C-alpha positions in Angstrom: 23.0 -10.6 -33.3 19.5 -9.8 -34.5 17.4 -12.2 -36.6 17.8 -9.9 -39.6 21.6 -10.0 -39.3 21.4 -13.8 -39.0 19.2 -13.9 -42.1 21.5 -11.8 -44.2 24.6 -13.7 -43.2 22.9 -17.0 -43.8 21.6 -16.1 -47.2 25.0 -14.8 -48.1 26.6 -18.1 -47.3 23.9 -20.0 -49.2 24.2 -17.7 -52.2 28.0 -18.3 -52.3 27.4 -22.0 -52.5 24.8 -21.6 -55.3 27.3 -19.4 -57.2 30.0 -22.0 -56.9 27.7 -24.8 -58.1 26.7 -22.7 -61.1 30.3 -21.9 -61.8 31.3 -25.6 -61.6 28.5 -26.4 -64.1 29.8 -23.7 -66.5 33.4 -24.9 -66.2 32.4 -28.5 -66.9 30.8 -27.5 -70.1 33.9 -25.6 -71.1 36.2 -28.5 -70.3 34.1 -31.0 -72.1 34.0 -29.0 -75.3 37.7 -28.3 -75.0 38.6 -32.0 -74.7 36.4 -33.0 -77.6 37.6 -30.3 -79.9 41.2 -30.7 -78.9 41.2 -34.5 -79.6 39.3 -34.0 -82.9 41.6 -31.1 -83.9 44.8 -33.1 -83.1 43.5 -35.9 -85.3 42.4 -33.5 -88.1 44.4 -35.2 -90.8 42.9 -38.6 -89.9 39.3 -37.5 -89.8 38.6 -39.2 -93.1 40.1 -42.5 -92.2 38.9 -45.3 -90.0 41.6 -44.5 -87.4 39.5 -41.7 -85.8 36.4 -43.8 -85.2 37.9 -45.4 -82.0 38.8 -42.0 -80.7 35.3 -40.6 -81.2 34.0 -43.7 -79.3 36.5 -43.2 -76.5 35.3 -39.6 -76.3 31.9 -40.8 -75.1 33.4 -41.7 -71.7 34.4 -38.1 -70.8 31.2 -36.9 -72.4 29.1 -39.1 -70.1 31.2 -38.2 -67.0 30.9 -34.5 -67.7 27.1 -34.9 -68.4 26.6 -36.7 -65.1 28.7 -34.2 -63.1 26.9 -31.2 -64.7 23.5 -32.7 -63.7 25.0 -33.5 -60.2 26.0 -29.8 -59.7 22.7 -28.6 -61.1 20.9 -30.9 -58.6 22.9 -29.6 -55.7 22.3 -26.0 -56.9 18.6 -26.6 -56.9 18.7 -28.1 -53.4 20.5 -25.0 -52.1 18.0 -22.8 -53.8 15.3 -24.6 -51.9 17.3 -24.1 -48.7 17.7 -20.4 -49.6 13.9 -20.1 -50.1 13.2 -21.8 -46.8 15.7 -19.5 -44.9 14.1 -16.4 -46.5 10.6 -17.5 -45.6 11.3 -18.8 -42.1 14.4 -17.2 -40.5 12.7 -14.1 -39.1 10.2 -16.4 -37.3 12.5 -19.1 -36.0 16.1 -19.9 -35.4 15.5 -23.6 -36.2 18.4 -25.0 -38.3 20.3 -21.8 -37.9 23.4 -21.8 -40.1 22.6 -25.4 -41.1 23.8 -25.6 -44.7 22.8 -29.2 -45.1 20.6 -29.5 -48.2 19.6 -33.1 -47.7 16.2 -32.3 -46.3 15.2 -30.7 -49.7 16.4 -33.4 -52.0 13.0 -34.9 -52.3 11.6 -31.6 -53.6 14.1 -31.5 -56.5 14.1 -33.7 -59.5 16.7 -36.5 -59.5 20.1 -36.3 -61.2 19.0 -38.7 -63.9 16.0 -36.6 -64.7 18.2 -33.5 -64.9 20.5 -35.3 -67.3 17.5 -35.7 -69.7 16.2 -32.2 -69.1 15.9 -29.9 -72.0 19.0 -27.8 -71.5 21.5 -30.6 -70.6 20.1 -33.1 -73.1 20.4 -30.6 -75.9 23.9 -29.5 -75.0 25.4 -33.0 -74.4 23.1 -34.7 -76.9 24.2 -32.6 -79.8 27.9 -33.3 -78.9 27.0 -37.0 -78.7 25.4 -36.8 -82.1 28.4 -35.2 -83.6 30.6 -38.0 -82.1 28.2 -40.6 -83.5 28.2 -38.9 -86.9 32.0 -38.9 -87.0 32.1 -42.5 -86.0 29.6 -43.6 -88.5 31.2 -41.5 -91.3 34.6 -43.1 -90.6 33.3 -46.6 -90.2 31.5 -46.6 -93.6 34.2 -44.6 -95.4 
């Protein structure tokens, strides 16, 4: 197998992983919104009573879990992008780490999961949802 064939096969494998990570992130956002909307819709008749405030507080747990998982997959996706870039730059010159899909050596080059959680995109998406839940809770507590 030539170096170019190795390069193409290896970047195909890495691209498949990157695509799965992006897909996981997208699915998490969809599931999170579905859960929040479903719980709030099922309790539609009680939105103006104090009974819903505990549900909106309970919804913070899945919100935080999905927020963390989304940042986790984004972090792994960025690590694999670094691996992809390394393979494209170096594979034709060396067979070092051939077909090694371990992203660990690039983790220091990517921002941490916690920094990603507070990044612009994720913070806006999950922060707005959190503000809505806080608003519903406050509205129902002081109603």
